[in-house]
C-alpha positions in Angstrom: 0.0 0.0 0.1 1.3 3.4 -1.0 1.8 6.0 1.6 -1.1 8.0 -0.1 -3.5 5.2 0.3 -2.4 4.6 3.7 -3.0 8.1 4.8 -6.5 8.0 3.2 -7.2 4.8 4.9 -6.4 6.1 8.2 -8.3 9.4 7.6 -11.4 7.2 6.8 -11.1 5.2 9.9 -10.9 8.0 12.0 -13.9 9.8 10.5 -15.8 6.6 10.8 -14.9 6.3 14.5 -16.0 10.1 15.2 -19.1 9.4 13.1 -20.0 6.3 15.5 -19.0 8.4 18.5 -21.3 11.4 17.3 -24.0 8.9 16.4 -23.7 7.1 19.9 -26.9 6.8 21.8 -25.8 5.3 25.0 -25.1 7.7 28.0 -21.6 8.8 28.5 -19.2 7.1 30.9 -17.2 8.5 33.9 -13.4 8.7 33.6 -11.1 9.2 36.6 -7.5 8.3 37.8 -6.4 6.8 41.1 -4.6 8.0 43.3 -5.4 11.3 41.4 -5.0 13.1 38.2 -1.7 14.7 39.3 0.9 12.1 39.6 4.6 12.5 40.8 7.1 11.4 38.2 7.7 7.7 38.1 4.8 6.9 40.2 2.0 4.4 39.0 -1.5 5.5 38.2 -4.8 3.6 37.3 -7.4 5.1 35.1 -10.9 4.0 35.4 -13.8 4.2 32.9 -17.4 3.2 34.1 -20.5 3.1 32.1 -24.0 3.2 33.0 -25.0 -0.1 31.3 -23.2 -3.3 30.9 -20.6 -3.0 28.3 -18.8 -5.4 25.9 -15.8 -3.2 25.2 -14.0 -0.1 26.5 -11.7 2.3 24.6 -9.4 4.9 26.1 -8.3 7.8 23.7 -5.7 10.3 24.3 -6.1 13.9 22.6 -3.9 14.4 19.8 -3.5 10.6 18.9 -5.9 9.3 16.3 -5.8 5.8 17.4 -7.1 4.4 20.6 -4.6 4.6 23.5 -6.1 1.3 25.0 -8.9 -1.2 24.4 -10.4 -3.6 27.0 -12.9 -6.2 26.4 -15.2 -6.7 29.2 -15.2 -10.6 30.1 -18.1 -10.4 32.5 -21.3 -8.3 32.5 -19.7 -5.4 34.5 -19.9 -1.9 33.6 -16.3 -0.6 34.3 -12.8 -1.2 33.3 -9.3 0.0 34.2 -6.2 1.1 32.3 -2.9 1.0 34.2 0.3 3.1 33.9 3.0 1.6 35.8 5.4 4.7 35.7 4.2 8.0 35.1 6.4 10.1 32.5 6.1 13.0 30.3 4.9 10.6 27.6 1.9 9.8 29.6 0.7 13.4 30.4 -2.2 14.8 28.4 -6.0 14.8 28.1 -7.9 11.4 28.0 -11.3 10.4 27.0 -13.1 6.8 27.2 -16.1 5.1 25.4 -17.8 1.7 25.9 -19.8 -0.5 23.3 -22.8 -2.4 24.1 -25.3 -4.6 22.0 -27.0 -1.3 21.2 -24.2 0.7 20.0 -21.5 3.3 21.1 -21.8 5.5 24.0 -21.0 9.2 24.1 -17.4 10.1 25.1 -16.6 10.9 28.7 -15.8 14.1 30.2 -11.9 14.7 29.7 -9.5 13.6 32.3 -6.2 15.5 32.4 -3.2 13.7 33.6 -0.3 15.9 35.0 3.0 14.9 36.2 5.0 16.8 39.0 8.4 17.8 38.9 10.8 19.7 41.3 9.0 23.2 41.1 8.5 24.7 44.6 5.2 24.0 46.0 2.5 26.7 46.2 0.6 27.6 49.3 -3.2 27.0 49.8 -5.3 28.9 52.1 -9.0 29.4 53.1 -10.8 32.8 53.0 -12.1 34.1 55.4 -11.4 30.8 57.5 -10.7 27.2 56.9 -13.8 26.6 59.3 -17.1 26.7 57.4 -20.6 26.4 58.8 -22.6 23.6 57.4 -24.0 24.5 54.0 -21.9 27.5 53.8 -19.3 28.5 51.0 -15.6 29.2 51.1 -12.9 30.5 48.7 -9.7 28.5 48.5 -6.6 30.5 47.3 -3.6 29.0 45.8 -0.5 31.3 45.6 3.1 31.2 44.9 6.1 33.6 44.4 7.0 31.8 41.3 5.5 33.0 37.8 3.0 30.0 37.4 0.6 30.7 34.5 -2.1 28.5 36.3 -3.1 26.6 39.0 -4.8 23.3 39.7 -6.9 22.4 42.7 -7.6 18.9 43.7 -9.9 17.3 46.2 -8.5 14.3 48.1 -10.9 11.3 48.5 -12.9 12.2 45.5 -10.6 11.7 42.3 -13.3 12.9 40.1 -13.0 16.5 41.3 -10.4 19.0 40.0 -10.4 22.5 39.0 -8.0 24.6 36.8 -7.7 28.5 36.8 -5.3 30.9 35.1 -3.2 32.7 37.7 -3.3 36.4 38.3 -0.3 38.4 39.6 -0.7 40.8 42.6 1.2 44.0 42.1 2.0 44.8 45.7 3.1 41.5 47.0 4.7 40.2 43.8 2.8 36.8 44.1 0.8 35.0 41.6 -2.4 33.4 42.7 -5.8 31.9 41.9 -9.0 31.8 43.7 -11.3 28.8 43.7 -14.9 29.1 45.0 -16.0 26.1 46.9 -19.7 25.5 48.1 -22.0 24.5 49.5 -20.0 22.5 52.1 -21.8 19.7 54.0 -20.5 17.6 57.0 -21.2 14.2 55.2 -17.7 13.8 54.1 -14.2 15.3 54.5 -13.1 18.3 52.6 -9.3 18.0 52.0 -7.7 20.0 49.1 -4.3 20.5 47.5 -3.1 22.8 44.6 -0.3 22.8 42.1 1.3 25.4 39.9 1.9 25.0 36.2 3.5 26.9 33.2 1.7 27.5 29.9 4.4 26.0 27.5 4.1 22.8 29.5 0.7 22.6 30.9 0.8 19.1 32.0 4.1 19.4 34.1 3.3 21.1 37.4 4.9 21.8 40.7 5.0 19.7 43.8 1.6 19.8 45.7 0.8 22.3 48.3 0.3 21.1 52.0 -3.0 19.7 52.3 -5.8 22.1 53.5 -8.9 20.6 55.3 -12.0 22.6 55.7 -13.7 22.0 59.0 -17.4 21.9 58.9 -18.6 23.4 62.3 -21.9 22.9 64.1 -23.6 24.2 67.3 -22.4 21.6 69.7 -20.5 23.0 72.9 -17.3 24.6 72.3 -14.1 23.4 73.8 -11.5 25.6 75.7 -8.0 26.4 74.4 -5.1 27.6 76.5 -1.4 27.5 76.9 0.9 27.2 80.0 3.5 29.4 78.6 1.1 32.3 78.2 0.2 34.5 75.3 3.8 35.6 74.6 6.7 33.0 73.7 10.2 33.6 72.9 11.6 32.8 69.4 13.2 29.4 69.6 11.0 28.2 72.5 8.7 25.1 72.2 4.9 25.8 72.5 2.2 23.5 73.6 -1.5 24.3 73.2 -4.2 22.3 75.1 -7.7 21.8 73.9 -10.1 20.2 76.3 -13.8 20.0 77.0 -16.2 18.2 79.4 -18.1 16.9 76.5 -17.2 13.4 75.3 -15.3 14.3 72.0 -13.2 11.7 70.4 -10.9 14.0 68.5 -9.8 17.8 68.5 -8.7 19.9 65.7 -6.3 23.1 66.1 -6.4 25.7 63.4 -4.6 29.0 62.8 -7.2 31.3 61.4 -6.3 32.8 58.0 -4.1 29.7 57.7 -4.2 25.9 57.6 -5.8 23.6 60.3 -2.6 22.6 62.0 -3.4 19.0 63.1 -5.8 16.7 64.6 -5.4 14.7 67.7 -7.3 11.6 69.2 -8.8 12.4 72.6 -7.5 10.7 76.0 -9.3 11.3 79.3 -7.5 13.3 81.8 -7.7 12.8 85.6 -10.2 15.6 86.0 -12.7 13.6 83.7 -12.1 16.1 80.8 -11.4 14.9 77.2 -8.4 17.0 76.0 -5.6 16.8 73.5 -2.2 18.6 73.5 -0.8 20.2 70.3 3.0 20.6 70.3 4.1 23.3 67.9 7.7 22.4 68.4 10.2 25.4 67.9 8.3 28.8 67.5 11.0 30.0 65.1 9.5 27.8 62.3 6.1 29.6 62.4 4.9 33.1 62.8 2.5 34.1 65.7 -1.3 34.3 65.0 -4.8 33.5 66.2 -5.6 29.9 67.0 -8.9 28.1 67.8 -9.7 24.5 68.4 -12.7 22.2 67.7 -14.1 19.0 69.0 -15.4 16.4 67.0 -16.9 12.8 67.0 -15.4 9.7 64.8 -18.8 8.8 63.4 -19.4 12.6 62.0 -17.4 14.8 59.9 -19.0 17.7 61.6 -17.1 19.5 64.4 -18.2 21.7 67.4 -18.4 25.4 67.7 -15.0 27.0 67.9 -13.2 27.8 71.1 -12.5 31.2 72.1 -9.4 32.5 70.2 -5.8 32.6 71.6 -3.3 35.0 70.4 0.1 33.7 70.3 2.8 36.5 70.0 6.3 35.7 69.3 9.0 38.0 71.1 12.2 38.6 70.0 11.5 38.9 66.2 12.2 42.6 66.2 15.6 43.9 67.4 14.1 46.6 69.6 13.9 46.5 73.4 11.8 49.1 75.0 12.1 50.5 78.6 9.5 50.3 81.2 9.1 52.6 84.1 6.4 53.3 86.9 5.1 56.6 88.2 5.1 57.6 91.1 7.2 54.5 92.1 7.0 50.8 92.3 5.5 50.5 95.7 2.0 51.9 96.2 -0.9 51.8 98.5 -4.3 50.3 97.6 -6.4 53.3 96.1 -3.5 55.3 94.6 -3.1 56.2 91.0 -0.1 54.4 89.1 1.1 54.9 85.4 3.3 52.3 83.7 5.4 54.1 81.0 6.7 52.2 78.0 9.2 54.1 75.8 11.3 53.3 72.7 13.6 55.2 70.6 12.9 53.1 67.4 9.8 54.0 65.3 7.0 51.9 66.7 3.4 51.5 66.1 1.9 49.8 69.1 3.2 49.0 72.7 2.0 45.9 74.7 1.9 45.4 78.4 1.9 41.9 79.8 1.8 40.7 83.4 3.7 37.6 84.2 2.0 34.6 85.6 -1.5 35.3 84.1 -3.3 34.2 80.9 -5.0 37.5 80.7 -4.8 39.3 77.2 -2.3 41.9 76.8 -3.0 45.5 77.1 -2.2 47.3 73.7 -1.9 51.0 73.2 -0.9 53.0 70.0 2.6 54.7 70.4 2.9 58.4 70.5 6.0 60.4 69.7 7.0 62.9 72.6 10.5 64.6 72.9 11.9 62.3 70.2 10.7 59.1 72.1 7.8 56.7 71.1 5.9 56.0 74.2 2.6 54.9 75.6 1.2 55.4 79.3 -0.8 52.5 80.9 -2.9 53.9 83.5 -4.1 51.9 86.6 -6.6 54.2 88.6 -7.1 53.2 91.3 -4.7 50.4 91.9 -5.9 47.3 94.1 -4.0 44.4 95.2 -4.9 42.5 92.0 -2.6 44.9 90.2 0.5 43.7 92.1 3.0 41.7 90.1 5.7 41.6 87.5 5.3 43.5 84.2 7.2 43.7 80.9 6.4 45.6 77.7 6.8 45.0 74.0 6.7 47.0 70.8 5.2 45.9 67.4 4.5 47.0 64.0 1.1 47.1 62.1 2.5 45.0 59.2 2.7 41.9 61.4 1.1 42.5 64.9 2.0 39.1 66.0 5.8 39.5 65.9 7.2 41.5 68.9 10.4 43.2 70.1 12.8 42.0 72.7 10.9 42.4 76.1 11.7 45.3 78.4 13.5 44.6 81.8 10.9 43.4 84.3 9.3 45.8 86.6 7.6 44.5 89.8 4.8 46.6 91.2 4.1 46.1 95.0 0.7 47.0 96.4 0.9 47.5 100.0 -1.9 47.2 102.5 -2.4 48.1 106.3 -1.1 45.1 107.8 1.7 45.2 110.5 5.0 46.4 109.0 8.1 44.1 109.4 11.5 45.3 110.5 14.7 45.8 108.3 18.2 45.6 109.9 21.7 44.7 109.0 24.6 43.5 111.4 27.2 45.5 109.2 25.6 48.8 110.2 24.6 51.6 107.7 28.0 52.2 106.5 29.7 49.4 104.3 32.8 49.4 102.6 33.0 48.7 98.7 33.8 45.1 98.2 32.5 43.9 101.5 29.6 41.4 101.6 26.2 42.8 102.7 23.1 40.9 104.2 19.8 42.6 105.0 17.3 40.8 107.4 13.7 41.4 107.3 11.7 39.9 110.2 8.3 40.2 112.0 6.3 38.6 114.6 3.5 38.2 112.1 3.3 34.9 110.5 4.1 36.1 106.8 4.8 33.5 104.3 7.3 35.6 102.3 9.2 38.9 102.3 10.1 41.3 99.4 13.2 43.8 99.6 12.9 46.9 97.4 15.3 49.7 96.8 13.4 52.9 96.5 13.5 54.6 93.1 14.3 51.3 91.6 13.0 47.6 91.0 12.2 45.3 93.8 15.3 43.2 94.3 14.0 39.8 95.4 11.4 37.8 97.3 12.4 35.2 99.8 10.4 32.3 101.5 10.2 32.9 105.2 11.7 30.8 108.0 11.0 30.9 111.6 14.0 31.9 113.9 14.7 30.4 117.5 13.3 33.7 118.9 10.0 33.1 117.3 10.3 35.8 114.7 9.4 35.1 111.0 12.4 36.4 109.0 14.4 36.2 105.7 17.9 37.1 104.8 18.6 39.1 101.7 22.3 38.6 100.5 23.4 41.6 98.2 26.7 39.8 97.6 29.7 42.1 97.0 29.0 45.8 97.8 29.5 48.2 94.8 28.4 51.7 94.2 25.1 50.4 93.0 24.2 49.1 96.4 24.0 52.6 98.0 20.4 53.6 98.7 17.4 53.5 100.8 15.7 50.1 101.3 12.5 48.7 102.8 10.9 45.3 103.1 7.5 44.1 103.0 5.6 41.0 104.3 3.1 39.0 102.4 0.8 35.8 102.6 0.9 33.1 99.8 -3.0 33.3 99.5 -3.0 37.0 98.8 -1.2 39.3 96.2 -1.3 42.2 98.7 1.8 43.1 100.8 2.0 44.7 104.2 2.9 48.1 105.1 6.5 48.9 104.5 9.1 48.7 107.1 11.1 51.6 108.3 13.5 52.8 105.7 17.2 51.9 106.0 20.0 53.9 104.3 22.9 51.9 103.0 25.9 54.1 102.6 28.8 52.9 100.6 32.3 54.3 101.9 35.4 54.5 99.8 33.9 55.8 96.7 35.9 59.1 96.9 39.7 58.5 97.3 40.4 61.5 99.9 40.2 61.2 103.6 38.7 64.2 105.6 40.3 64.9 109.1 38.4 64.9 112.5 39.3 67.3 115.4 37.9 67.7 118.8 37.6 71.0 120.7 38.7 71.7 123.6 40.3 68.0 123.7 39.5 64.3 123.6 39.3 64.2 127.3 36.7 66.1 129.2 34.3 66.1 132.2 30.4 65.9 132.0 28.5 69.1 131.3 31.3 70.6 129.4 30.7 71.9 125.7 32.4 69.7 123.0 32.6 70.4 119.2 33.9 67.7 116.6 35.3 69.5 113.5 35.3 67.6 110.2 37.4 69.2 107.6 38.4 68.4 103.9 40.2 70.3 101.1 38.1 68.8 98.4 34.8 70.2 97.2 32.3 68.7 99.7 28.4 69.2 99.9 27.9 67.3 103.2 30.0 65.8 106.1 28.8 62.7 108.1 29.8 61.9 111.7 29.4 58.1 112.7 30.1 56.6 116.1 31.4 53.0 116.2 29.5 50.1 117.9 26.1 51.7 117.3 23.4 50.8 114.6 22.1 54.6 114.8 22.5 56.4 111.3 25.2 58.9 111.1 24.7 62.6 111.6 24.7 65.0 108.6 25.9 68.5 108.3 26.1 70.6 105.2 29.8 71.8 104.7 30.9 75.4 105.0 33.8 76.9 103.3 36.1 78.8 105.7 39.8 79.6 105.1 39.9 77.5 102.1 38.7 74.4 104.1 35.3 72.6 103.6 34.2 71.9 107.2 31.2 71.2 109.5 31.1 71.5 113.3 29.2 68.8 115.3 28.3 70.5 118.7 27.6 68.4 121.9 26.3 70.7 124.7 26.4 69.6 127.4 28.5 66.5 127.0 27.6 63.4 129.0 29.2 60.1 129.6 26.9 58.6 126.8 28.9 60.5 124.3 32.0 58.6 125.0 33.3 56.4 122.1 35.1 56.4 118.8 34.1 58.6 116.0 34.9 58.9 112.3 33.6 61.3 109.6 33.1 61.0 106.0 32.3 63.4 103.2 29.6 63.1 100.2 28.2 65.0 97.3 24.6 65.9 96.5 24.7 64.1 93.3 24.5 60.7 95.1 24.4 61.1 98.9 24.7 57.3 99.5 28.4 57.3 98.2 30.9 58.4 100.8 34.6 59.2 101.0 37.2 57.1 102.9 36.7 57.4 106.6 38.8 60.0 108.7 41.3 58.6 111.2 39.4 57.4 114.4 38.9 59.7 117.3 38.2 58.3 120.8 36.3 60.8 123.0 36.7 60.1 126.9 34.0 61.6 129.2 34.4 61.5 133.0 31.6 62.0 135.5 28.3 60.5 136.4 25.9 59.3 133.6 23.1 61.6 132.8 20.4 61.8 130.1 22.2 62.0 126.7 22.3 65.5 125.1 21.5 66.0 121.5 24.3 67.5 119.4 23.4 70.9 118.1 23.5 72.3 114.6 21.8 72.4 111.4 22.0 68.7 111.0 20.0 67.0 108.1 19.8 63.3 107.2 18.7 61.8 103.8 15.0 61.4 104.4 15.3 61.0 108.2 15.4 63.2 111.3 17.5 66.1 111.5 19.2 64.9 114.9 20.5 61.7 116.3 21.1 60.6 119.9 24.0 58.8 121.2 23.1 55.9 123.6 24.6 55.9 127.2 27.0 53.0 128.1 26.0 50.4 130.6 29.4 50.9 132.7 28.7 54.3 133.6 25.3 53.7 135.0 26.7 50.9 137.1 29.3 53.3 138.6 26.6 56.0 139.4 24.4 53.4 141.2 27.4 52.2 143.3 28.2 55.9 144.5 24.7 56.6 145.5 24.7 53.4 147.6 27.7 54.5 149.5 26.2 57.8 150.5 23.0 56.4 151.6 24.8 53.9 153.8 26.8 56.8 155.3 23.6 58.9 156.0 22.2 56.0 157.9 25.3 55.5 160.0 25.0 59.1 161.2 21.5 59.0 162.1 22.2 55.8 164.2 25.1 57.5 166.0 23.0 60.6 166.8 20.2 58.5 168.3 22.9 56.8 170.5 24.1 60.3 171.7 20.6 61.4 172.5 19.9 58.2 174.7 23.3 59.0 176.5 22.3 62.5 177.2 18.9 61.6 178.7 20.8 59.1 181.0 23.3 61.8 182.1 20.5 64.2 182.8 18.8 61.8 185.1 22.1 61.2 187.1 22.5 65.1 187.7 19.0 65.6 188.9 19.7 63.4 191.7 22.3 66.0 193.2 20.3 69.0 192.4 22.8 70.9 190.2 23.3 71.6 186.6 26.6 70.8 185.0 28.3 71.8 181.9 29.6 68.7 180.1 31.9 68.6 177.3 32.5 65.2 175.7 34.9 64.5 173.0 36.6 61.5 171.5 40.2 61.1 172.3 42.4 62.2 169.8 44.6 59.6 167.9 47.9 60.8 169.6 46.4 60.8 173.1 45.8 57.9 175.4 43.0 59.6 177.4 40.3 62.0 176.5 40.9 65.8 176.6 38.7 68.7 176.1 39.2 70.8 173.0 39.6 74.3 174.0 37.8 75.4 170.8 34.6 74.0 172.4 35.0 76.0 175.8 34.5 79.5 174.3 32.0 80.8 176.8 32.6 84.4 175.7 31.2 83.6 172.3 28.4 81.4 174.0 26.7 83.6 176.7 23.9 81.4 177.5 26.0 78.7 178.7 26.0 76.2 175.7 27.9 73.0 175.9 29.0 71.1 173.1 29.4 67.3 173.0 31.6 65.8 170.2 30.3 62.3 169.0 32.5 60.3 166.6 30.5 58.7 163.8 32.5 55.6 164.1 30.5 54.7 167.3 33.4 55.2 169.9 32.1 55.4 173.6 31.5 58.8 175.2 33.1 59.4 178.6 30.9 60.5 181.5 31.5 62.9 184.5 30.2 66.2 186.3 32.0 69.5 187.3 31.1 73.1 188.2 33.9 74.4 186.0 35.8 73.3 182.8 39.0 72.3 184.9 37.1 70.3 187.4 35.0 68.7 184.5 38.3 67.7 182.8 39.5 65.8 186.0 36.3 64.0 186.1 36.0 62.7 182.7 36.2 59.0 182.2 39.5 57.7 181.3 38.8 56.4 177.9 41.1 55.3 175.3 40.3 55.7 171.7 41.7 52.6 169.9 41.1 53.4 166.2 42.4 52.3 162.9 43.9 54.8 160.5 40.6 54.6 158.6 38.7 55.5 161.8 41.0 58.3 162.6 40.4 59.8 159.1 36.6 59.5 159.5 36.8 61.0 163.0 38.5 64.0 161.6 35.8 64.7 159.0 32.6 63.4 160.4 32.0 64.9 163.8 28.7 65.3 165.5 28.2 68.1 168.1 25.4 68.0 170.6 24.4 71.5 172.0 23.0 71.4 175.6 20.9 74.2 176.8 21.0 74.4 180.6 17.7 75.8 181.8 18.7 75.6 185.6 22.1 77.1 185.2 22.3 80.0 187.8 25.8 81.3 187.7 28.2 81.9 184.7 31.3 80.0 184.5 34.6 81.5 183.5 35.9 80.2 180.2 39.6 79.3 180.2 41.8 80.9 177.8 41.7 79.3 174.2 44.4 77.4 173.1 46.1 78.4 169.8 47.2 74.7 169.0 43.6 73.6 168.3 41.8 74.0 164.9 38.2 74.7 164.6 36.0 71.9 163.8 35.5 70.5 160.4 32.8 72.2 158.2 31.1 68.8 157.7 30.3 68.6 161.4 26.6 68.1 162.3 25.1 70.2 165.3 22.3 69.4 167.4 20.7 71.3 170.3 19.4 69.7 173.3 17.6 71.0 176.3 18.0 69.4 179.9 15.4 70.4 182.4 
């Protein structure tokens, strides 16, 4: 057969086939491919053709080829047949049709089936608009897009190989992406709705990209919504793992997690928790692999494709994706009382659209405010008015941009807000004293007799330093020790502590403030002088003079061995010397001790110079109430003057001196009473003889063996009334007895009494002598006084005189 005849024969055969097909009266068959119409290169595929009536023969035709691609005879009375391709290649791509033949003729041809092979083109993305969750019977739009210049996109539905859609792509001018939108509806919960899409080029329309990730549409109903939460809170750090938990008290068999305006992430089979809840945990692994967004979860049953109503949304924000780090401050301060007004100020120097404020340890949504540009600073003010105990806690702030509000900056430094109440304030103390040396370790102790569960230490005009769990000391106090490690210039300042209970966020009233002063910050060392001298008696006036040649705003005077805060005085410039005079008027024994002085500047009053050389102040005399030093003394936030406490040794010495004086007075009274009894007895003896006598009785002198009269006591010219003196020794020596009408005869009748005394008795006899003055009412005649002796001295001024009358 010549080539011309062969061509004519083939042309006639083709026309005959087409005429038969066009004249077919049987219904058209259905053509599909398994596992789908888009097959990876080298994978097998099966093409099925199914008629509506029993068929004798099936033919498969490929567009562009005149002959049948395949013919299959039906051996039984079935109505479908398959055509297998063991390995998909570029040769197999194209558009296919199928026919079937029965005893009554040919059928119409099926709808076309386009076989596509995938190669190594990057896969596009598939999303649902507005959401992958669709109400039963609702419509949804699926968008397939890619950054590559695909000319068209193909959308396929898994589980139903007969459905696929092809659309030309459209470029988006602003984003530079190519996309196609496929409307899908109406969606029913009778089966699953899972889709994939592919990108293809016009010059090779049957060679497409890798498939997109699968997108499942969730058909939601009206059953009870579950709850979605995260233990990490709404803000996670880039690189941190994240777990979302979906749970419900409804007996759901499965849960699904979706990210709105994105794909459903995954589905989980339900397991029962100890609380009787059905729940599932969704681990999102490393946060760096996905951006933040808005998440919901759904519950469902295995026997139905319908899902529950959605949970409340949870915003997941990823911190650290922007390089900015804002600052956070509080006005008026980090410690406030319930009912006050507080403002948290978030600031940044970088351009910022929004500021977010978060509170640690809570799942509450973040507070968001638009930023404002003030004084070349972007800022936002978060007001809390009035503040309550619920506002207490630790806060951080972040910045974000409107282009992606789920990506945040680095967090600010934490700021802890302490809300104090009216419960009893604790006490704050330190064993090192208020002045510490740079490099020294420092420990502050907060304690109370109230059973607080925790204590918090803060530094005023700064952040709260730390919190400590309470332990009970041997003294029954509840206390906590705050170790500040090695002291540096940053440790100088004013400290307070608070007590709290675990079941409440409210703190107690603040402790009294404690100023910590760091010495050694300035290299110079002031000098300390005392006027009139370092040794003085009580009641004197003393001035301590602190001097320095360096520029000084304030001088401080401290006393070693006391926890009292140091005294402060503003410096004065005199004779090219900066100085301050600390006056103590009058000085008491309580002022004794060792003193040092320091200097400081107003720019940081908690940083001091090197200490002066020590100066020891010695005060002699009895202890008295301490006197306050005088002068315009000012302290940092404290009283203007401070007292120096008396020492215990001076009080003990004063008590012993008063005891000695009291004993001596009692002895004098006892001796005086003995003298009165003796004179009464002597009067009784004189009455028996009917005359009156002048009696002079005196203790024997230390150098005499017998008792002699003291001529100083026989001065009748100075005592015209006839007064006789009797000298009584306080040591208890016996008195001589006798009677006479004149001083000479009286001397001869005195009892021979020897004074046997020790040296100490003689000393007391010479100082403590008692004279008894006798008034003779019956004396009729005047006695002549003997001449006075120049050898005798007048009696001591400390002698006690008593006048007695003898009737």
